[in-house]
C-alpha positions as protocol buffer text, in pm:
chain_id: "A"
residue {
  index: 1
  type: UNK
  ca { x: 2310 y: -1114 z: -270 }
}
residue {
  index: 2
  type: UNK
  ca { x: 2631 y: -1124 z: -60 }
}
residue {
  index: 3
  type: UNK
  ca { x: 2761 y: -1020 z: 280 }
}
residue {
  index: 4
  type: UNK
  ca { x: 2835 y: -644 z: 322 }
}
residue {
  index: 5
  type: UNK
  ca { x: 2842 y: -387 z: 606 }
}
residue {
  index: 6
  type: UNK
  ca { x: 2571 y: -116 z: 627 }
}
residue {
  index: 7
  type: UNK
  ca { x: 2643 y: 214 z: 778 }
}
residue {
  index: 8
  type: UNK
  ca { x: 2361 y: 453 z: 866 }
}
residue {
  index: 9
  type: UNK
  ca { x: 2508 y: 803 z: 955 }
}
residue {
  index: 10
  type: UNK
  ca { x: 2291 y: 1102 z: 1066 }
}
residue {
  index: 11
  type: UNK
  ca { x: 2528 y: 1376 z: 955 }
}
residue {
  index: 12
  type: UNK
  ca { x: 2705 y: 1444 z: 630 }
}
residue {
  index: 13
  type: UNK
  ca { x: 3032 y: 1462 z: 803 }
}
residue {
  index: 14
  type: UNK
  ca { x: 2985 y: 1101 z: 931 }
}
residue {
  index: 15
  type: UNK
  ca { x: 2871 y: 998 z: 598 }
}
residue {
  index: 16
  type: UNK
  ca { x: 3179 y: 1128 z: 427 }
}
residue {
  index: 17
  type: UNK
  ca { x: 3405 y: 961 z: 685 }
}
residue {
  index: 18
  type: UNK
  ca { x: 3222 y: 628 z: 613 }
}
residue {
  index: 19
  type: UNK
  ca { x: 3277 y: 670 z: 248 }
}
residue {
  index: 20
  type: UNK
  ca { x: 3651 y: 718 z: 296 }
}
residue {
  index: 21
  type: UNK
  ca { x: 3665 y: 346 z: 376 }
}
residue {
  index: 22
  type: UNK
  ca { x: 3777 y: 81 z: 135 }
}
residue {
  index: 23
  type: UNK
  ca { x: 3505 y: -45 z: -97 }
}
residue {
  index: 24
  type: UNK
  ca { x: 3242 y: 187 z: 43 }
}
residue {
  index: 25
  type: UNK
  ca { x: 2958 y: 319 z: -176 }
}
residue {
  index: 26
  type: UNK
  ca { x: 2676 y: 559 z: -103 }
}
residue {
  index: 27
  type: UNK
  ca { x: 2307 y: 427 z: -91 }
}
residue {
  index: 28
  type: UNK
  ca { x: 2043 y: 664 z: -142 }
}
residue {
  index: 29
  type: UNK
  ca { x: 1685 y: 531 z: -251 }
}
residue {
  index: 30
  type: UNK
  ca { x: 1839 y: 210 z: -385 }
}
residue {
  index: 31
  type: UNK
  ca { x: 1610 y: 193 z: -683 }
}
residue {
  index: 32
  type: UNK
  ca { x: 1902 y: 108 z: -919 }
}
residue {
  index: 33
  type: UNK
  ca { x: 2165 y: -6 z: -675 }
}
residue {
  index: 34
  type: UNK
  ca { x: 1968 y: -291 z: -495 }
}
residue {
  index: 35
  type: UNK
  ca { x: 1884 y: -464 z: -821 }
}
residue {
  index: 36
  type: UNK
  ca { x: 2250 y: -429 z: -936 }
}
residue {
  index: 37
  type: UNK
  ca { x: 2362 y: -585 z: -613 }
}
residue {
  index: 38
  type: UNK
  ca { x: 2114 y: -871 z: -659 }
}
residue {
  index: 39
  type: UNK
  ca { x: 2272 y: -944 z: -1003 }
}
residue {
  index: 40
  type: UNK
  ca { x: 2625 y: -914 z: -865 }
}
residue {
  index: 41
  type: UNK
  ca { x: 2723 y: -636 z: -1107 }
}
residue {
  index: 42
  type: UNK
  ca { x: 2839 y: -435 z: -811 }
}
residue {
  index: 43
  type: UNK
  ca { x: 2988 y: -586 z: -485 }
}
residue {
  index: 44
  type: UNK
  ca { x: 3091 y: -298 z: -262 }
}
residue {
  index: 45
  type: UNK
  ca { x: 3208 y: -409 z: 92 }
}
residue {
  index: 46
  type: UNK
  ca { x: 3024 y: -124 z: 277 }
}
residue {
  index: 47
  type: UNK
  ca { x: 2697 y: 58 z: 191 }
}
residue {
  index: 48
  type: UNK
  ca { x: 2659 y: 412 z: 331 }
}
residue {
  index: 49
  type: UNK
  ca { x: 2288 y: 502 z: 356 }
}
residue {
  index: 50
  type: UNK
  ca { x: 2228 y: 861 z: 312 }
}
residue {
  index: 51
  type: UNK
  ca { x: 1848 y: 858 z: 395 }
}
residue {
  index: 52
  type: UNK
  ca { x: 1893 y: 930 z: 768 }
}
residue {
  index: 53
  type: UNK
  ca { x: 2058 y: 1270 z: 701 }
}
residue {
  index: 54
  type: UNK
  ca { x: 1811 y: 1527 z: 764 }
}
residue {
  index: 55
  type: UNK
  ca { x: 2053 y: 1815 z: 626 }
}
residue {
  index: 56
  type: UNK
  ca { x: 2025 y: 1665 z: 288 }
}
residue {
  index: 57
  type: UNK
  ca { x: 1653 y: 1677 z: 287 }
}
residue {
  index: 58
  type: UNK
  ca { x: 1400 y: 1954 z: 223 }
}
residue {
  index: 59
  type: UNK
  ca { x: 1281 y: 2202 z: -40 }
}
residue {
  index: 60
  type: UNK
  ca { x: 1323 y: 2577 z: -40 }
}
residue {
  index: 61
  type: UNK
  ca { x: 1192 y: 2844 z: -289 }
}
residue {
  index: 62
  type: UNK
  ca { x: 1405 y: 3162 z: -247 }
}
residue {
  index: 63
  type: UNK
  ca { x: 1442 y: 3434 z: -511 }
}
residue {
  index: 64
  type: UNK
  ca { x: 1309 y: 3244 z: -793 }
}
residue {
  index: 65
  type: UNK
  ca { x: 1554 y: 2935 z: -728 }
}
residue {
  index: 66
  type: UNK
  ca { x: 1419 y: 2615 z: -590 }
}
residue {
  index: 67
  type: UNK
  ca { x: 1673 y: 2438 z: -388 }
}
residue {
  index: 68
  type: UNK
  ca { x: 1611 y: 2069 z: -333 }
}
residue {
  index: 69
  type: UNK
  ca { x: 1812 y: 1854 z: -86 }
}
residue {
  index: 70
  type: UNK
  ca { x: 1978 y: 1555 z: -236 }
}
residue {
  index: 71
  type: UNK
  ca { x: 1811 y: 1304 z: -25 }
}
residue {
  index: 72
  type: UNK
  ca { x: 1462 y: 1439 z: -95 }
}
residue {
  index: 73
  type: UNK
  ca { x: 1224 y: 1177 z: -231 }
}
residue {
  index: 74
  type: UNK
  ca { x: 1040 y: 1214 z: -538 }
}
residue {
  index: 75
  type: UNK
  ca { x: 710 y: 1219 z: -356 }
}
residue {
  index: 76
  type: UNK
  ca { x: 801 y: 1537 z: -178 }
}
residue {
  index: 77
  type: UNK
  ca { x: 902 y: 1700 z: -503 }
}
residue {
  index: 78
  type: UNK
  ca { x: 575 y: 1610 z: -659 }
}
residue {
  index: 79
  type: UNK
  ca { x: 394 y: 1762 z: -351 }
}
residue {
  index: 80
  type: UNK
  ca { x: 580 y: 2086 z: -336 }
}
residue {
  index: 81
  type: UNK
  ca { x: 438 y: 2255 z: -660 }
}
residue {
  index: 82
  type: UNK
  ca { x: 683 y: 2557 z: -638 }
}
residue {
  index: 83
  type: UNK
  ca { x: 805 y: 2456 z: -989 }
}
residue {
  index: 84
  type: UNK
  ca { x: 486 y: 2291 z: -1154 }
}
residue {
  index: 85
  type: UNK
  ca { x: 664 y: 2118 z: -1445 }
}
residue {
  index: 86
  type: UNK
  ca { x: 932 y: 1957 z: -1200 }
}
residue {
  index: 87
  type: UNK
  ca { x: 657 y: 1857 z: -967 }
}
residue {
  index: 88
  type: UNK
  ca { x: 456 y: 1692 z: -1260 }
}
residue {
  index: 89
  type: UNK
  ca { x: 767 y: 1511 z: -1366 }
}
residue {
  index: 90
  type: UNK
  ca { x: 833 y: 1372 z: -1013 }
}
residue {
  index: 91
  type: UNK
  ca { x: 459 y: 1263 z: -974 }
}
residue {
  index: 92
  type: UNK
  ca { x: 485 y: 1039 z: -1267 }
}
residue {
  index: 93
  type: UNK
  ca { x: 809 y: 850 z: -1182 }
}
residue {
  index: 94
  type: UNK
  ca { x: 757 y: 486 z: -1119 }
}
residue {
  index: 95
  type: UNK
  ca { x: 478 y: 399 z: -870 }
}
residue {
  index: 96
  type: UNK
  ca { x: 411 y: 515 z: -522 }
}
residue {
  index: 97
  type: UNK
  ca { x: 685 y: 288 z: -383 }
}
residue {
  index: 98
  type: UNK
  ca { x: 954 y: 421 z: -604 }
}
residue {
  index: 99
  type: UNK
  ca { x: 846 y: 776 z: -552 }
}
residue {
  index: 100
  type: UNK
  ca { x: 865 y: 734 z: -169 }
}
residue {
  index: 101
  type: UNK
  ca { x: 1208 y: 577 z: -184 }
}
residue {
  index: 102
  type: UNK
  ca { x: 1397 y: 724 z: -472 }
}
residue {
  index: 103
  type: UNK
  ca { x: 1566 y: 1051 z: -433 }
}
residue {
  index: 104
  type: UNK
  ca { x: 1658 y: 1321 z: -664 }
}
residue {
  index: 105
  type: UNK
  ca { x: 2026 y: 1316 z: -569 }
}
residue {
  index: 106
  type: UNK
  ca { x: 2043 y: 935 z: -630 }
}
residue {
  index: 107
  type: UNK
  ca { x: 1883 y: 982 z: -972 }
}
residue {
  index: 108
  type: UNK
  ca { x: 2122 y: 1251 z: -1074 }
}
residue {
  index: 109
  type: UNK
  ca { x: 2423 y: 1065 z: -935 }
}
residue {
  index: 110
  type: UNK
  ca { x: 2320 y: 743 z: -1122 }
}
residue {
  index: 111
  type: UNK
  ca { x: 2235 y: 923 z: -1438 }
}
residue {
  index: 112
  type: UNK
  ca { x: 2042 y: 637 z: -1583 }
}
residue {
  index: 113
  type: UNK
  ca { x: 1980 y: 715 z: -1965 }
}
residue {
  index: 114
  type: UNK
  ca { x: 1608 y: 674 z: -1910 }
}
residue {
  index: 115
  type: UNK
  ca { x: 1573 y: 868 z: -1596 }
}
residue {
  index: 116
  type: UNK
  ca { x: 1353 y: 1185 z: -1593 }
}
residue {
  index: 117
  type: UNK
  ca { x: 1546 y: 1413 z: -1366 }
}
residue {
  index: 118
  type: UNK
  ca { x: 1852 y: 1443 z: -1589 }
}
residue {
  index: 119
  type: UNK
  ca { x: 1630 y: 1615 z: -1853 }
}
residue {
  index: 120
  type: UNK
  ca { x: 1482 y: 1855 z: -1597 }
}
residue {
  index: 121
  type: UNK
  ca { x: 1808 y: 1957 z: -1450 }
}
residue {
  index: 122
  type: UNK
  ca { x: 1970 y: 2010 z: -1795 }
}
residue {
  index: 123
  type: UNK
  ca { x: 1665 y: 2197 z: -1960 }
}
residue {
  index: 124
  type: UNK
  ca { x: 1641 y: 2417 z: -1626 }
}
residue {
  index: 125
  type: UNK
  ca { x: 2006 y: 2507 z: -1637 }
}
residue {
  index: 126
  type: UNK
  ca { x: 2028 y: 2370 z: -1278 }
}
residue {
  index: 127
  type: UNK
  ca { x: 2326 y: 2361 z: -1056 }
}
residue {
  index: 128
  type: UNK
  ca { x: 2420 y: 2037 z: -878 }
}
residue {
  index: 129
  type: UNK
  ca { x: 2577 y: 2105 z: -543 }
}
residue {
  index: 130
  type: UNK
  ca { x: 2799 y: 1848 z: -382 }
}
residue {
  index: 131
  type: UNK
  ca { x: 2999 y: 1828 z: -68 }
}
residue {
  index: 132
  type: UNK
  ca { x: 3301 y: 1982 z: -242 }
}
residue {
  index: 133
  type: UNK
  ca { x: 3158 y: 2216 z: -516 }
}
residue {
  index: 134
  type: UNK
  ca { x: 2892 y: 2335 z: -736 }
}
residue {
  index: 135
  type: UNK
  ca { x: 2856 y: 2201 z: -1099 }
}
residue {
  index: 136
  type: UNK
  ca { x: 2649 y: 2343 z: -1380 }
}
residue {
  index: 137
  type: UNK
  ca { x: 2411 y: 2085 z: -1536 }
}
residue {
  index: 138
  type: UNK
  ca { x: 2579 y: 2154 z: -1868 }
}
residue {
  index: 139
  type: UNK
  ca { x: 2910 y: 2028 z: -1736 }
}
residue {
  index: 140
  type: UNK
  ca { x: 2761 y: 1761 z: -1511 }
}
residue {
  index: 141
  type: UNK
  ca { x: 2629 y: 1491 z: -1731 }
}
residue {
  index: 142
  type: UNK
  ca { x: 2928 y: 1329 z: -1918 }
}
residue {
  index: 143
  type: UNK
  ca { x: 2789 y: 1012 z: -2074 }
}
residue {
  index: 144
  type: UNK
  ca { x: 2586 y: 697 z: -2014 }
}
residue {
  index: 145
  type: UNK
  ca { x: 2568 y: 641 z: -1639 }
}
residue {
  index: 146
  type: UNK
  ca { x: 2854 y: 895 z: -1616 }
}
residue {
  index: 147
  type: UNK
  ca { x: 2891 y: 1231 z: -1444 }
}
residue {
  index: 148
  type: UNK
  ca { x: 3142 y: 1479 z: -1333 }
}
residue {
  index: 149
  type: UNK
  ca { x: 3126 y: 1348 z: -976 }
}
residue {
  index: 150
  type: UNK
  ca { x: 3452 y: 1223 z: -818 }
}
residue {
  index: 151
  type: UNK
  ca { x: 3466 y: 905 z: -631 }
}
residue {
  index: 152
  type: UNK
  ca { x: 3286 y: 939 z: -285 }
}
residue {
  index: 153
  type: UNK
  ca { x: 3144 y: 1279 z: -370 }
}
residue {
  index: 154
  type: UNK
  ca { x: 2782 y: 1319 z: -273 }
}
residue {
  index: 155
  type: UNK
  ca { x: 2511 y: 1536 z: -428 }
}
residue {
  index: 156
  type: UNK
  ca { x: 2388 y: 1753 z: -136 }
}
residue {
  index: 157
  type: UNK
  ca { x: 2135 y: 1967 z: -322 }
}
residue {
  index: 158
  type: UNK
  ca { x: 2014 y: 2071 z: -669 }
}
residue {
  index: 159
  type: UNK
  ca { x: 1938 y: 2436 z: -751 }
}
residue {
  index: 160
  type: UNK
  ca { x: 1661 y: 2500 z: -1020 }
}
residue {
  index: 161
  type: UNK
  ca { x: 1601 y: 2849 z: -1161 }
}
residue {
  index: 162
  type: UNK
  ca { x: 1214 y: 2857 z: -1209 }
}
residue {
  index: 163
  type: UNK
  ca { x: 1158 y: 2939 z: -1562 }
}
residue {
  index: 164
  type: UNK
  ca { x: 862 y: 3153 z: -1720 }
}
residue {
  index: 165
  type: UNK
  ca { x: 729 y: 2846 z: -1897 }
}
residue {
  index: 166
  type: UNK
  ca { x: 815 y: 2474 z: -1864 }
}
residue {
  index: 167
  type: UNK
  ca { x: 674 y: 2135 z: -1934 }
}
residue {
  index: 168
  type: UNK
  ca { x: 785 y: 1772 z: -1938 }
}
residue {
  index: 169
  type: UNK
  ca { x: 638 y: 1499 z: -2147 }
}
residue {
  index: 170
  type: UNK
  ca { x: 749 y: 1140 z: -2191 }
}
residue {
  index: 171
  type: UNK
  ca { x: 667 y: 829 z: -2399 }
}
residue {
  index: 172
  type: UNK
  ca { x: 691 y: 584 z: -2114 }
}
residue {
  index: 173
  type: UNK
  ca { x: 776 y: 208 z: -2075 }
}
residue {
  index: 174
  type: UNK
  ca { x: 429 y: 82 z: -1937 }
}
residue {
  index: 175
  type: UNK
  ca { x: 573 y: -138 z: -1672 }
}
residue {
  index: 176
  type: UNK
  ca { x: 859 y: 67 z: -1532 }
}
residue {
  index: 177
  type: UNK
  ca { x: 740 y: 421 z: -1644 }
}
residue {
  index: 178
  type: UNK
  ca { x: 1096 y: 487 z: -1748 }
}
residue {
  index: 179
  type: UNK
  ca { x: 1112 y: 719 z: -2042 }
}
residue {
  index: 180
  type: UNK
  ca { x: 1167 y: 565 z: -2375 }
}
residue {
  index: 181
  type: UNK
  ca { x: 1182 y: 924 z: -2486 }
}
residue {
  index: 182
  type: UNK
  ca { x: 1131 y: 1210 z: -2243 }
}
residue {
  index: 183
  type: UNK
  ca { x: 1163 y: 1585 z: -2329 }
}
residue {
  index: 184
  type: UNK
  ca { x: 1177 y: 1882 z: -2082 }
}
residue {
  index: 185
  type: UNK
  ca { x: 1134 y: 2227 z: -2230 }
}
residue {
  index: 186
  type: UNK
  ca { x: 1187 y: 2560 z: -2061 }
}
residue {
  index: 187
  type: UNK
  ca { x: 1156 y: 2920 z: -2157 }
}
residue {
  index: 188
  type: UNK
  ca { x: 1306 y: 3187 z: -1943 }
}
residue {
  index: 189
  type: UNK
  ca { x: 1527 y: 3500 z: -1928 }
}
residue {
  index: 190
  type: UNK
  ca { x: 1814 y: 3323 z: -2069 }
}
residue {
  index: 191
  type: UNK
  ca { x: 1610 y: 3173 z: -2370 }
}
residue {
  index: 192
  type: UNK
  ca { x: 1471 y: 2835 z: -2450 }
}
residue {
  index: 193
  type: UNK
  ca { x: 1633 y: 2494 z: -2344 }
}
residue {
  index: 194
  type: UNK
  ca { x: 1527 y: 2154 z: -2461 }
}
residue {
  index: 195
  type: UNK
  ca { x: 1667 y: 1847 z: -2310 }
}
residue {
  index: 196
  type: UNK
  ca { x: 1598 y: 1485 z: -2422 }
}
residue {
  index: 197
  type: UNK
  ca { x: 1632 y: 1181 z: -2206 }
}
residue {
  index: 198
  type: UNK
  ca { x: 1577 y: 806 z: -2291 }
}
residue {
  index: 199
  type: UNK
  ca { x: 1690 y: 839 z: -2653 }
}
residue {
  index: 200
  type: UNK
  ca { x: 2052 y: 872 z: -2689 }
}
residue {
  index: 201
  type: UNK
  ca { x: 2333 y: 616 z: -2618 }
}
residue {
  index: 202
  type: UNK
  ca { x: 2524 y: 907 z: -2488 }
}
residue {
  index: 203
  type: UNK
  ca { x: 2264 y: 981 z: -2216 }
}
residue {
  index: 204
  type: UNK
  ca { x: 2060 y: 1307 z: -2175 }
}
residue {
  index: 205
  type: UNK
  ca { x: 2140 y: 1578 z: -2429 }
}
residue {
  index: 206
  type: UNK
  ca { x: 2028 y: 1920 z: -2544 }
}
residue {
  index: 207
  type: UNK
  ca { x: 1849 y: 1949 z: -2874 }
}
residue {
  index: 208
  type: UNK
  ca { x: 2013 y: 2287 z: -2982 }
}
residue {
  index: 209
  type: UNK
  ca { x: 1847 y: 2307 z: -3325 }
}
residue {
  index: 210
  type: UNK
  ca { x: 1486 y: 2298 z: -3157 }
}
residue {
  index: 211
  type: UNK
  ca { x: 1617 y: 2563 z: -2899 }
}
residue {
  index: 212
  type: UNK
  ca { x: 1713 y: 2813 z: -3178 }
}
residue {
  index: 213
  type: UNK
  ca { x: 1380 y: 2758 z: -3352 }
}
residue {
  index: 214
  type: UNK
  ca { x: 1185 y: 2783 z: -3040 }
}
residue {
  index: 215
  type: UNK
  ca { x: 1360 y: 3098 z: -2931 }
}
residue {
  index: 216
  type: UNK
  ca { x: 1200 y: 3300 z: -3230 }
}
residue {
  index: 217
  type: UNK
  ca { x: 865 y: 3122 z: -3197 }
}
residue {
  index: 218
  type: UNK
  ca { x: 773 y: 2915 z: -2898 }
}
residue {
  index: 219
  type: UNK
  ca { x: 508 y: 2699 z: -3076 }
}
residue {
  index: 220
  type: UNK
  ca { x: 500 y: 2333 z: -3193 }
}
residue {
  index: 221
  type: UNK
  ca { x: 491 y: 2462 z: -3549 }
}
residue {
  index: 222
  type: UNK
  ca { x: 849 y: 2625 z: -3506 }
}
residue {
  index: 223
  type: UNK
  ca { x: 1031 y: 2275 z: -3505 }
}
residue {
  index: 224
  type: UNK
  ca { x: 806 y: 2127 z: -3793 }
}
residue {
  index: 225
  type: UNK
  ca { x: 1050 y: 1969 z: -4028 }
}
residue {
  index: 226
  type: UNK
  ca { x: 1335 y: 1946 z: -3784 }
}
residue {
  index: 227
  type: UNK
  ca { x: 1472 y: 1603 z: -3724 }
}
residue {
  index: 228
  type: UNK
  ca { x: 1732 y: 1432 z: -3489 }
}
residue {
  index: 229
  type: UNK
  ca { x: 1975 y: 1189 z: -3665 }
}
residue {
  index: 230
  type: UNK
  ca { x: 1911 y: 821 z: -3579 }
}
residue {
  index: 231
  type: UNK
  ca { x: 2289 y: 780 z: -3543 }
}
residue {
  index: 232
  type: UNK
  ca { x: 2369 y: 725 z: -3169 }
}
residue {
  index: 233
  type: UNK
  ca { x: 1997 y: 674 z: -3076 }
}
residue {
  index: 234
  type: UNK
  ca { x: 1928 y: 375 z: -2842 }
}
residue {
  index: 235
  type: UNK
  ca { x: 1802 y: 54 z: -3026 }
}
residue {
  index: 236
  type: UNK
  ca { x: 1624 y: -220 z: -2821 }
}
residue {
  index: 237
  type: UNK
  ca { x: 1326 y: -430 z: -2793 }
}
residue {
  index: 238
  type: UNK
  ca { x: 1113 y: -123 z: -2740 }
}
residue {
  index: 239
  type: UNK
  ca { x: 1221 y: 53 z: -3063 }
}
residue {
  index: 240
  type: UNK
  ca { x: 1468 y: 106 z: -3328 }
}
residue {
  index: 241
  type: UNK
  ca { x: 1704 y: 400 z: -3325 }
}
residue {
  index: 242
  type: UNK
  ca { x: 1500 y: 552 z: -3604 }
}
residue {
  index: 243
  type: UNK
  ca { x: 1185 y: 513 z: -3401 }
}
residue {
  index: 244
  type: UNK
  ca { x: 1333 y: 705 z: -3119 }
}
residue {
  index: 245
  type: UNK
  ca { x: 1463 y: 978 z: -3332 }
}
residue {
  index: 246
  type: UNK
  ca { x: 1129 y: 1026 z: -3463 }
}
residue {
  index: 247
  type: UNK
  ca { x: 978 y: 1025 z: -3120 }
}
residue {
  index: 248
  type: UNK
  ca { x: 1209 y: 1308 z: -3007 }
}
residue {
  index: 249
  type: UNK
  ca { x: 1035 y: 1546 z: -3241 }
}
residue {
  index: 250
  type: UNK
  ca { x: 684 y: 1444 z: -3171 }
}
residue {
  index: 251
  type: UNK
  ca { x: 738 y: 1450 z: -2784 }
}
residue {
  index: 252
  type: UNK
  ca { x: 903 y: 1795 z: -2811 }
}
residue {
  index: 253
  type: UNK
  ca { x: 610 y: 1927 z: -2987 }
}
residue {
  index: 254
  type: UNK
  ca { x: 388 y: 1792 z: -2717 }
}
residue {
  index: 255
  type: UNK
  ca { x: 599 y: 1947 z: -2439 }
}
residue {
  index: 256
  type: UNK
  ca { x: 588 y: 2292 z: -2614 }
}
residue {
  index: 257
  type: UNK
  ca { x: 219 y: 2269 z: -2643 }
}
residue {
  index: 258
  type: UNK
  ca { x: 182 y: 2166 z: -2269 }
}
residue {
  index: 259
  type: UNK
  ca { x: 416 y: 2456 z: -2165 }
}
residue {
  index: 260
  type: UNK
  ca { x: 186 y: 2696 z: -2354 }
}
């Protein structure tokens, strides 16, 4: 590690003011940022903690839309239960320590290619709310560790339309519980959406061919024979691109079965 300043604002306005300083970076749960700092892959002069800002916390279910504050931790999402598939996802992130420190806003801002929340946001057609604007999930995720957020822009909340049916299934790395491949499926008034995380070098993506097949028959058999190209899939010590491409189909079938 190295020397840096730590700001602990208690209001969003104070946080934005602090982030206006030179070399300032927001700190939410720190589950990715702290290890990055330890490896000196990032060296901000000031960290601005968002965990003490009450207006960024909390969960509200209004009119079929679940609004979750950006600084709400995974454990609170897991306990809520208003959107069962989302609570199930949150309850299987990491371990108790991670679930009580990591936040939904931090996860979506970081957009780790193996994180679970990006798949939930994309499959649900969620809206990411920031201090400046609202961004549809389809426009938010732009690449590996990349989003539509501007420098210093903060995720203040996430709005999830609660679908008729939904489920999330992941094939996880046993130690970290990161998704080697994770699939979130939803069926609602706007049709079927299938989002895949952990598999692609481009980050989370929608599997449109599966969506089309499942729209006419929401059953595992509907995607029998469909495959995802191995080109662009992640290849590492956990599996080849071909292996991950195969897993996408397998995990999608399990998610559809789980959603009922």
